[in-house]
C-alpha positions as CSV (number, residue, x, y, z in Angstrom):
1,M,-77.9,20.5,-92.2
2,S,-80.7,21.3,-94.7
3,D,-80.2,23.8,-97.4
4,P,-82.1,27.0,-97.0
5,L,-85.1,27.6,-99.3
6,T,-87.7,30.4,-99.5
7,L,-91.2,29.3,-100.5
8,Y,-93.3,32.1,-101.8
9,L,-97.0,31.1,-101.1
10,A,-99.3,32.9,-103.5
11,A,-102.7,34.2,-102.3
12,P,-105.4,33.9,-103.5
13,R,-105.0,30.2,-104.4
14,G,-107.0,27.0,-104.2
15,F,-110.8,26.8,-103.9
16,C,-113.0,29.4,-105.4
17,A,-116.6,30.0,-104.3
18,G,-118.0,28.0,-107.3
19,V,-115.9,25.0,-106.4
20,D,-116.7,25.3,-102.8
21,R,-120.4,25.4,-103.6
22,A,-120.3,22.4,-105.9
23,I,-118.7,20.2,-103.4
24,K,-121.0,21.4,-100.7
25,I,-124.0,20.5,-103.1
26,V,-122.8,16.8,-103.5
27,E,-122.2,16.5,-99.6
28,M,-125.7,17.9,-98.9
29,A,-127.3,15.7,-101.5
30,L,-125.8,12.6,-99.8
31,E,-126.9,13.9,-96.4
32,K,-130.4,14.5,-97.7
33,W,-131.0,11.4,-100.0
34,G,-128.4,8.9,-98.9
35,A,-126.1,7.1,-101.2
36,P,-125.7,6.7,-104.1
37,V,-126.0,10.1,-105.6
38,Y,-125.0,10.4,-109.2
39,V,-122.8,13.2,-110.5
40,R,-122.6,13.8,-114.3
41,H,-118.9,14.4,-115.0
42,E,-116.3,15.1,-112.2
43,I,-118.0,17.7,-110.0
44,V,-114.7,19.7,-110.1
45,H,-111.5,18.7,-111.8
46,N,-109.4,17.3,-108.9
47,R,-108.9,13.7,-108.3
48,F,-108.4,14.1,-104.5
49,V,-111.8,15.8,-104.2
50,V,-113.5,13.4,-106.5
51,D,-112.1,10.4,-104.7
52,G,-113.1,11.8,-101.3
53,L,-116.8,12.3,-102.5
54,R,-116.7,8.8,-104.1
55,A,-115.9,7.2,-100.8
56,K,-118.9,9.0,-99.3
57,G,-121.2,7.5,-101.9
58,A,-121.1,9.7,-105.0
59,V,-121.1,7.9,-108.3
60,F,-119.4,9.8,-111.2
61,V,-120.6,9.2,-114.7
62,E,-120.2,10.9,-118.1
63,E,-123.7,10.7,-119.4
64,L,-127.2,11.0,-118.0
65,S,-128.0,7.6,-119.6
66,D,-125.6,6.1,-117.1
67,C,-127.8,7.2,-114.2
68,P,-130.9,5.4,-112.9
69,S,-134.1,7.4,-113.0
70,D,-134.8,6.8,-109.3
71,R,-131.7,8.4,-107.8
72,P,-130.7,12.1,-107.7
73,V,-128.3,13.4,-110.3
74,I,-126.0,16.5,-109.9
75,F,-124.6,18.5,-112.8
76,S,-121.0,19.5,-112.4
77,A,-119.7,23.0,-111.7
78,H,-118.7,23.4,-115.3
79,G,-122.3,23.4,-116.6
80,V,-124.2,21.2,-119.1
81,P,-125.8,21.6,-122.5
82,K,-129.6,22.6,-122.3
83,A,-130.5,19.1,-123.5
84,V,-129.2,17.4,-120.3
85,P,-131.6,19.1,-117.7
86,A,-134.4,18.5,-120.4
87,E,-133.7,14.9,-120.4
88,A,-133.5,14.6,-116.7
89,E,-137.0,16.4,-116.5
90,S,-138.4,14.0,-119.2
91,R,-137.3,11.0,-117.0
92,R,-138.7,12.6,-113.9
93,M,-135.3,12.5,-112.2
94,I,-134.4,14.6,-109.2
95,A,-131.7,16.9,-110.7
96,V,-129.6,19.4,-108.8
97,D,-127.6,22.0,-110.8
98,A,-124.1,22.7,-109.3
99,T,-123.1,24.9,-112.2
100,C,-121.0,27.8,-111.0
101,P,-123.1,30.9,-110.9
102,L,-120.5,32.8,-113.0
103,V,-120.8,30.1,-115.7
104,T,-124.5,30.4,-115.6
105,K,-124.1,34.2,-116.0
106,V,-122.2,33.4,-119.4
107,H,-125.1,31.0,-120.4
108,M,-127.6,33.8,-119.7
109,E,-125.5,36.3,-121.8
110,A,-125.5,33.9,-124.8
111,A,-129.3,33.4,-124.5
112,R,-130.0,37.1,-124.3
113,H,-127.7,37.9,-127.4
114,S,-129.3,35.1,-129.4
115,E,-132.8,36.4,-128.6
116,N,-131.6,39.7,-130.0
117,G,-130.6,38.0,-133.3
118,L,-126.9,37.9,-132.6
119,Q,-124.6,35.0,-133.5
120,M,-122.2,34.1,-130.7
121,V,-118.4,33.7,-130.8
122,M,-117.0,31.8,-127.8
123,I,-113.5,32.0,-126.8
124,G,-112.7,28.7,-125.1
125,H,-111.0,25.4,-125.3
126,A,-112.5,22.7,-127.5
127,G,-113.7,19.6,-125.7
128,H,-113.7,21.3,-122.2
129,P,-116.9,20.6,-120.3
130,E,-117.6,24.3,-119.7
131,T,-117.2,25.0,-123.4
132,I,-119.5,22.1,-124.4
133,G,-122.0,23.2,-121.8
134,T,-122.0,26.9,-122.9
135,M,-122.2,26.1,-126.6
136,G,-125.0,23.7,-125.8
137,Q,-127.2,26.4,-124.6
138,L,-128.0,27.4,-128.2
139,P,-128.8,25.5,-131.4
140,P,-125.9,24.1,-133.6
141,G,-124.2,26.9,-135.5
142,E,-125.3,29.7,-133.2
143,V,-122.0,29.6,-131.2
144,L,-118.7,29.6,-133.1
145,L,-115.7,28.5,-131.1
146,V,-112.2,30.2,-131.4
147,E,-109.1,29.2,-129.4
148,T,-106.4,31.4,-130.9
149,V,-106.0,34.6,-132.8
150,E,-105.5,32.6,-136.0
151,D,-108.9,31.1,-135.4
152,V,-110.4,34.5,-135.6
153,A,-109.0,35.1,-139.1
154,R,-110.6,31.9,-140.3
155,L,-114.1,32.6,-138.8
156,Q,-117.1,32.3,-141.2
157,V,-119.9,34.3,-139.7
158,R,-123.5,34.8,-140.8
159,D,-123.5,38.6,-140.5
160,P,-120.4,40.5,-139.3
161,E,-122.8,43.3,-138.1
162,K,-124.7,41.0,-135.7
163,L,-122.2,39.3,-133.5
164,A,-121.4,39.0,-129.8
165,Y,-118.6,37.2,-127.9
166,I,-118.4,35.3,-124.6
167,T,-115.6,33.4,-123.0
168,Q,-114.8,30.3,-121.0
169,T,-114.4,31.6,-117.3
170,T,-111.0,29.9,-116.8
171,L,-108.8,31.3,-119.6
172,S,-105.6,33.2,-119.4
173,V,-106.4,36.8,-119.0
174,D,-103.5,38.0,-121.4
175,D,-104.1,35.5,-124.0
176,T,-107.9,36.2,-124.1
177,A,-107.2,40.0,-124.4
178,G,-105.2,39.2,-127.6
179,I,-108.1,37.2,-129.0
180,V,-110.6,39.8,-128.2
181,A,-108.5,42.5,-129.8
182,A,-108.4,40.3,-133.0
183,L,-112.2,40.0,-132.9
184,L,-112.7,43.7,-132.5
185,A,-110.3,44.4,-135.3
186,R,-112.0,42.1,-137.7
187,F,-115.6,42.7,-136.5
188,P,-115.9,46.2,-135.1
189,A,-119.5,45.9,-134.4
190,I,-119.1,42.7,-132.2
191,I,-120.6,43.2,-128.7
192,G,-118.7,42.1,-125.6
193,P,-120.0,41.1,-122.2
194,H,-121.0,43.9,-119.7
195,R,-118.6,42.5,-117.3
196,E,-115.6,40.2,-118.0
197,D,-116.6,36.6,-118.4
198,I,-113.2,35.4,-117.0
199,C,-114.0,34.8,-113.4
200,Y,-112.7,36.7,-110.4
201,A,-110.9,33.6,-109.1
202,T,-109.0,32.9,-112.3
203,T,-108.1,36.5,-112.7
204,N,-106.9,36.8,-109.0
205,R,-104.9,33.6,-109.1
206,Q,-103.1,34.6,-112.2
207,A,-102.3,38.0,-110.8
208,A,-100.8,36.4,-107.8
209,V,-98.6,34.2,-110.0
210,K,-97.5,37.2,-112.0
211,E,-96.4,39.0,-108.7
212,I,-94.2,36.0,-107.5
213,A,-92.8,34.8,-110.8
214,P,-90.0,37.2,-111.2
215,R,-88.7,36.3,-107.6
216,I,-88.5,32.5,-107.9
217,D,-86.4,29.8,-109.4
218,A,-89.3,27.4,-109.8
219,L,-93.1,27.5,-109.7
220,L,-95.3,24.6,-108.5
221,V,-99.0,24.7,-109.4
222,I,-101.1,22.3,-107.5
223,G,-103.9,21.0,-109.7
224,A,-105.2,18.4,-112.0
225,P,-104.1,17.9,-115.6
226,N,-107.7,18.4,-116.8
227,S,-108.2,21.6,-114.8
228,S,-108.1,24.5,-117.2
229,N,-107.5,27.2,-114.6
230,S,-104.6,25.2,-113.2
231,Q,-103.0,24.7,-116.6
232,R,-103.3,28.5,-117.3
233,L,-101.4,29.3,-114.0
234,V,-98.4,27.1,-115.3
235,E,-98.6,29.1,-118.5
236,V,-98.8,32.4,-116.8
237,G,-95.8,31.5,-114.6
238,R,-93.6,30.8,-117.6
239,A,-94.8,33.9,-119.5
240,S,-94.1,36.0,-116.5
241,G,-90.4,35.0,-116.1
242,C,-90.3,31.6,-114.3
243,A,-89.1,29.1,-116.9
244,Y,-89.6,26.2,-114.5
245,S,-93.2,26.2,-113.9
246,Q,-94.8,22.8,-113.4
247,L,-98.2,21.3,-112.6
248,V,-98.3,18.7,-109.7
249,Q,-101.4,16.9,-108.4
250,R,-99.8,16.5,-105.0
251,A,-96.5,16.2,-103.2
252,A,-95.7,12.7,-104.5
253,D,-95.5,14.2,-108.0
254,I,-92.8,16.7,-107.3
255,D,-89.5,16.0,-109.3
256,W,-87.0,16.7,-106.6
257,R,-83.9,16.2,-108.7
258,S,-85.0,19.0,-111.0
259,L,-85.1,21.2,-108.1
260,D,-81.5,20.7,-107.0
261,G,-79.6,23.9,-106.2
262,I,-82.6,26.2,-106.2
263,R,-83.1,28.8,-103.5
264,S,-86.8,29.9,-104.1
265,V,-90.0,28.2,-105.1
266,G,-93.4,29.7,-105.7
267,I,-96.5,27.6,-104.7
268,T,-100.0,28.2,-105.8
269,A,-103.1,26.0,-106.4
270,G,-105.8,26.0,-109.0
271,A,-109.4,26.7,-108.1
272,S,-110.3,23.2,-107.7
273,A,-107.4,22.2,-105.5
274,P,-108.1,21.9,-101.7
275,E,-105.7,23.6,-99.1
276,T,-105.0,20.1,-97.7
277,L,-102.8,19.4,-100.8
278,V,-101.0,22.8,-100.3
279,D,-100.2,21.8,-96.7
280,E,-99.0,18.4,-98.0
281,V,-96.5,20.1,-100.4
282,L,-95.3,22.6,-97.8
283,D,-94.6,19.6,-95.4
284,A,-92.6,17.8,-98.1
285,F,-90.5,20.8,-98.7
286,R,-89.9,21.2,-94.8
287,A,-88.8,17.6,-94.7
288,R,-86.0,18.3,-97.3
289,Y,-85.1,22.0,-96.7
290,D,-84.6,24.6,-94.1
291,V,-87.8,26.5,-95.2
292,T,-88.8,30.1,-94.9
293,V,-92.4,30.8,-96.1
294,E,-93.4,34.2,-97.4
295,R,-97.0,34.8,-98.2
296,V,-97.7,37.1,-101.2
297,E,-101.3,38.3,-101.2
298,T,-102.5,40.3,-104.1
299,A,-106.3,40.3,-103.4
300,T,-108.8,39.3,-100.8
301,E,-111.7,37.0,-101.7
302,N,-114.9,36.9,-99.7
303,V,-117.3,35.6,-102.4
304,E,-119.9,33.0,-101.3
305,F,-122.6,31.4,-103.4
306,K,-125.8,29.9,-102.0
307,V,-126.6,26.2,-102.6
308,P,-129.9,25.4,-104.5
309,R,-133.2,25.7,-102.5
310,V,-134.1,22.1,-103.0
311,L,-131.0,21.3,-100.7
312,R,-132.1,23.8,-98.0
313,E,-135.7,22.5,-97.9
314,P,-136.6,19.7,-95.4
315,A,-136.6,16.2,-96.8
């Protein structure tokens, strides 16, 4: 007889509106223009999703120079530097922007503050596509990147009275609050966003993990290693009392030996992980344990973003 196991299934989890929209954009582009359609960078950070779109005719590249001028190109949900759409226009390419509207909001904030003579401080992860895209909205030196409280102490700014800050949308809510506090302590005049830059989906998924973490022996976050929001869920799980918090891309990645003797597991999924992979993990547990599933819902999401007009117009 199988051992009993309680699975706490966090909600919200998985796809957010920005990811759903980005995937839909690639699918609609393939339907409208046929294969191949080029996508600059992974449309979202999930191998299962990317492989599925590749099988339908999407070609993923890292630079616009890898795309022919006579085929459509799509910019990923993470956003791109201003120079990228400018290059696409100069080459007269059909370009479709799948940037998450909440990332675009941050881009617009940065541009508005810059027009008002403010230098920007961005809280984000160096090298992440979203950070690169946001910093690339303004000329070099106009956006200073900080990743930690220690970075704030080392900042060299042009004028401490003329600063504003923005953040990557997929950060840890708690870690970011500490960095913002450090910025305000050092630069009291610094201006923050009208509304929180960290997106609703990141915030909601982290809140759900905080809710289940004290009840569980282990937490599995379904997501990709290069997914910032998924990695933050692992960190939030550990910080909230679940020492064994691990990232798995799918059921085949679960280390079953490390789960010997446990009685409760929390399951969630990053914003770019499809529900299919959650179902796959649940089935893997049911094959090994006498499973009871408890759903823990901390918020309801009903956000939907429209796809670009070019895809809604007749070919």
